[in-house]
N, C-alpha and C positions, 0 to 999 in steps of 0.2 A: 503494500499499499504505499510506504513511504517513497519508494522508487518512482511509482506514477506520480506522486505529488511534486517531487523535485523535477521530473521531467515536464511537468506542466508550468512550472515557475517561468522559465525562460520566454515561452510564446506568450504567456499572459502578460508579463511585463512588458514585451515586446508591443503588444496590442496597446497596452494603456500608454505606453510612452508614444506611440503613433499619434493617439487622441491627443495628448498634452502638447506635443510637438505642434501639431495642427493648430491649436488654440493659440500658442505663442505667435506662431507665425502670423495668424490673423490679427492678434494684438498689434503686432509691429508695423501692419499696414495702416495707413492713415487715409484711406479712400472708403467712404462708407458704401461705395458699390462694389468693393472687393468681395471676394468669396472664396471659400476654401472646401475641398472635398478630399475625402479619404478613401483609399483603395480604388481611385478611378483611373486617371492616366498614369499614376504612380502612387506611392504610399501615401504621400500627400501631394495635392495640386493646389496651386493658388492662382486665381486669375485677379489681376490688380490693375484695371484699366487696360493700357496696351501691353503691360507686362504678364507674362505667364512664367511660373516657377514649378518645376517638377522636383520633388524631394524624396530621395532614396534614404531610408533610415536604417541604421545598422547599430541597434541597441543591444549591448551585451552585459551579461552579469559579471563577466570575468574582468578584473581590474588591470590585468598585464597583458592585454590584447593589443597588437600593434596592426596597422595596415600598410600593405605595400603593393607593388605592382603584381606581385604574385599571388595576392589573396583571392580567394574564391569569391568573398563578399564583392569585391571591386569588379570582378568580370561578371557576375550576376547582375549587378547594378548596370553596367554597360549593355547587357542583353536587354534589359527594360527599355533603356533608352534608344537603342536601335530599333527596337520595335516601334517606338513612338515615330522615330524618323521615318518609317515604312509609309505612314500617311500623312507626315507633318515636317514642316521645314525646319532644320536645325536652328536658324536664326529666330524662330518664334518663341524660344523659350529659353529659361536659365535652369540648369541642371545642376542640382545640389546633392552631393553625397554628404550626409550629416551622420557621424558616428561618435559614440563615447569612447571608442578606441583612440589610442595616441598614433602618430604618424611615425614611420620607420625614419630616423634621422637620416638614412642615406638615400633615402627614395627620391626619385626624381618627380614624385606626386606633389612634393611641396610647392611646385609652381601652381598648382590649383588652389593655393591658399589667398594668392593674390589675383586681381581681376586682370592685370595687364602683363603678367609674366608671359614670356615666349614660351610656346607649347612644342616646338619642333623637335627637342631631344627627347621629350616625354612620348610624343607620337611614335618616333622610332623605337623606342624602348617597349611601347605596347604592341606595336607590329611585332617586333621580334619575339615577345612572350607569346603572342598570340599563335604565331607560326611554330613556335617550338611545341606548344601544346598540341596542336593540330598534328604536327609531324610525328610526334611521339603516339599519339592515338593511331595514326595511318600505320606506323611501324608495327604496333602491337596487333592491329587489325589483320595485317598481311600474314603476321606470324601465326595468328589464330587460325587463318585459312589453311595454313601449312599443316597446323596441328590436327585440324578436322580431317584433312586427307590421310593422317596417320593414325586416325583413331583416338588422338589424345584429347584431354580437356582443355577447353579454351581459357585463356588469361582473362581476368576483368580488365576492361578498356579504362585507363587512366584517366584523371581529371573530369570526372563524372560531373562534378558541381560547376565547373567554368568554362568546358569547352562550348557550350552554347554562345557564351558571350565572345569568345574567342573567334568563333566562325562568324558571328554577326558583325564583328568589329571589322574582319577582314573583308566581309562582303560589302561594306560601305565603299562608295568611290572616294577618291582622294579629297575632293572638295567637301564631302559630308563629312569625313573624319575631321578635317581641319576645322569645320564650322563648329562641330560637335564639340571638339575640345577647347575652342576658343569660349564656349559658353558654359564649361563645366567649373563648378565652384566646390571647394571641399571644406566642411566644417569638422574639426577633430575636438575630441574631449569636450563634446557638448554635455548639457546638463543631465543629470540622471533623474530617474523616476522620484527619487526621495526628495529631490529639489523642486518638486513641481508647485508647491505652494509659494516657496520663496521666489520661483520665477514670476509668477503671478504678481506677487506682492511688489516686486520691482516696477512692474508696469502700472499698477494703480496707485501707488505710493505719492507720485506729484500731484494727483488730481483728487485725492481722498482724504477724508479726516481721519486723523491717527486711531481714533477710538473705535472705529468700524473697520479698519483694514484688514485685520485678520479673519473677521467674520465673513466679510464680503468676499474675500479671496476664496475662502472654502465655498461659499455659496456659488461662486462663478464655476469652480472645479466640478461641483455636483450638477450644475446646469448643464455644462459643457458635456459631461460624461453621458448624459441621457441625450443630447442632442446627437452626439457622435454616434451611439449606438443605434438610434432610430434612423440615421442617415444610411447606416450599413443594412438594416432590417427593411428598409424600404417604409417605414412609419412616418418619414417626413422626406422632404426633398434632399437629395444627396449634396446640394450645395447650401453651405452655412454662410450666411453674409455678415459683413462686419457691422452692417447696421442692425442686426438682431443683437449680436454681442453688446453693442453701445446701448441698446434699448434695455436690455437686461440689467447691464451695470448701473444705468440711470435709475431705473425703477427700484432694484433691490438697495442701491445706496441710499435713496431717499427714505425708505422704510426702516433700514437700520440706523439711520441718523435721527429719524423722528423718535421713535420709543423702543426699537428692537423687536418689536411685534410684528415680523415679517410674515408674508404669505407664501410658505415654501412649497405646499403640497402641489400646486400644479407643476413644479419643475423636478418632482421627486417620483420615482418608481415605488409604488405602494405593494408592499409583499403580500402573497394570498393569505387568507385566514386560514390557519391550520388547526389550532385548537383555541376555541373561544374561552373566556373565563367561565368557570363552571356556575359561580354565583349569577353572573350576568344571564347565562344560559337557563337557570332554572327560574330566574325573575320572569323571563318571556314565556316559559312554559306555565308558570302560574295562571297568566291570563290568557292562555292558548293563542298566542300571537301567531299572525299568519306567516306564511313562508316569505312574503314580501317584506314584512315589518321585521323579521329576524334577520334576514339579508342585510337591510337597511341598518339595523342596529350594530351588526358586526362590522360592516364597512365604515360606518362613521366612526365607530370606537377606535379602530385602529387608525384611522386618518387623524382623529384628534390627539390620540396618544402620541404619534409620531411628531405632530407638530409642538406639543406641549414639551416634549423631551428636548427637541431642537432648541426652543426657547430658553429652557432651563440651561442647557448646555453653553449657550452663548451669552447669556445676561442673567446672573444671579438674582437681581432684584425681581426677574419675572416671576421667580418661584413663589414669592411672597404676594405678588399681585394675583397670580393664579390662584393660591389659597382664597383670597378675598373673593375673587370671582365665583369660585365654587359656593361660597357661602350665599353669594347673590342668586345663583341658580337654585340652590336648595330652598331658599325663600320663596322664589317665583313658583317654584314646584308645589311647595306646601299650601299655597293658596288652593290650587286645583286638587290636591289630594285631600285636604281637610274636608272639601265639600263631598268627596266620595264617601268618606269616612262616616259624615253626618247622616247619610241616606242609606247606609248598607242594610241596616235593620229591615228596611222596607224593600229589599231587593233579593231577587233569588241568585244563587251561585252564577248562573249565565250572565245574569244583568251585571254582577260584580265583575266578572271577567270582561264583559263589554265596556264597562266604565274604564278598566285598567287599560284596555287597547286604545280607547279614545285618549286617555291621558299619554300614553306611549306616542299616540299620532301628534298630540300637541307639541312634545318635544321636537319631532321631526319637522312639522310644517308651519308651526306657529311660533313656538319659543322665541328663534332668532329675531323675530319682528317684534317682540314685545320685551324681552330681555335687553339691556344696555350692552353695547360692544365692549369688548376688553380694551380696545385701542380704536380712535378715530381712523387710524389707517388699516385697520383689519376689519373685513367683514364676511369672511368666509362661513356660511352657516354651519358647516360640518363640525367647528369648533364646539359650538353649542349642543349640537345633536350628539356627537360623541362623547361629550363631558358628560351628558346625562348618564351615558351608558358607563363610563367609567365610575361615575358615583354610584350606579346601581350595583356595580361589581363589589364595591365595598359597603352596600346596605345603607348607603346615606339617603338614597331615594329609592323609589319602587313603584310598581304599576298596581298591584293586587293590594286592596286597602288593608289586608291582613299579612303583607309580605314579611314583616319582621317575625311575627309568630311562626309562619309556614316555613321560613327559611332556618329558623333556630330549630324547629321540632324536626326538619330534615337532617339537620347537623347531629342532633341528638341521637337520632337513629343510626 
C-alpha cells in the first residue's frame, strides 16, 4: 500500500504544480483580456493579446536533479513543440521550459536563459545529440534483425523516452529549427509546490491590506483549484481569463476587509454526505420528515458547517459572534416552537408531526427572511438553514414538541 502511495506522490504534485504555475503566469499578465488554459496546446498555454506562450513544466520531487542536452525531459518537451509547429508558425509563440531542476553548468542550454543570446552552437549540439540517438537506435534495430534471423531474442531499443523528440527535431527544416530555438526560453530552479502561497502573496501584497493578505491568498488558491479542475473536466470553459481572477480578488478582498464573513461556498467543492449526525437524523425521524426535507436538511447542514469552520479558522472573533448568532436563531425558533407546545394537548400524534414538519419548513424557507443577517456583506440563506440543523444535532432546537423527552428516552434505551 505504501509503495502505491509513494508512486502517486510525484504525479499528484506535478498536476498541482501545473495548476499553480498557470495561476502565477496569469497573475503576471496585466491584460484583462488575457487567458490561460491547462493541457491544451501545452502543459500551460497563455494568450496575452498578440503574444502566445507555451509552457512545458518539469516538476520533480528530487532536489539534486539537473537538466542537460542529453536529458529525456528536454527532448520530450521538444517533441511537444515540434507537434505544435506542424500546424503553427514558430514565430507565433514563446516556448518556455520551466523546471525546478538546476541547469548543468557546462551545458550549452544556458543560452536559453537569455532572450538575445546566440543559439547557433546550441542548435549544432542538439542536432548532433539527435543524430547520435537515432543512429544508435538504427544500429540496434539492424542488429535485432540479424538476431531474429538467427532465432535469438531481440535487444530493447535504446532511448525510448527521447527518440521521438530527436526524430521530430531532425524533421524540421533549417528555418523552422532556427525560429524555434530563437523563441525558446528556459526557467530553472523555479518555485516548488510548497511555495505556492508565498508566490501568491508576493503578487497581492502591493495592493492588499496586510491584515487580509494571508486569508486572501488562501482563498485565491482554493478558488483557482476548483477552476482548474473544472476546466479539465469540461464543467467550465477551458480558458480562464485574467478578468475572472481580478473580479474574484476584488470581491473576496472586499468581504475580508469588511468583517471577515466571506461567502466561500460558491467557490468550494462540497463533499458528499456519508454519515449524517445520528441526533439530527433522529430529529427528522420523529416528525416523519419527507425525503426532500431530509435531503435538504443534510445538504444545508454540511454547507453551514464548512462555512462556519472556515470563518473560525480565519478569524477568531468570528467564533464569539457565531455563538451570539446561534442564540438569536434559538430565540426566533422558540417563538414558533412554544406555539406548538401550547396546542399539543388538542392535537393527535399525526397533527403534532405535521406541526413539526411545518416548523422544519420554516427554517428552510422563511427563517432567513425573518432573522437578521450575521453580517451586512453575507446573505447566503444556507447559513441559517444549516445552522438550525447543527443546533438540532446538539438538542438546542427540535421539530417535535416533545423532542427533548423522546431523544433522552432513546438514549436511555
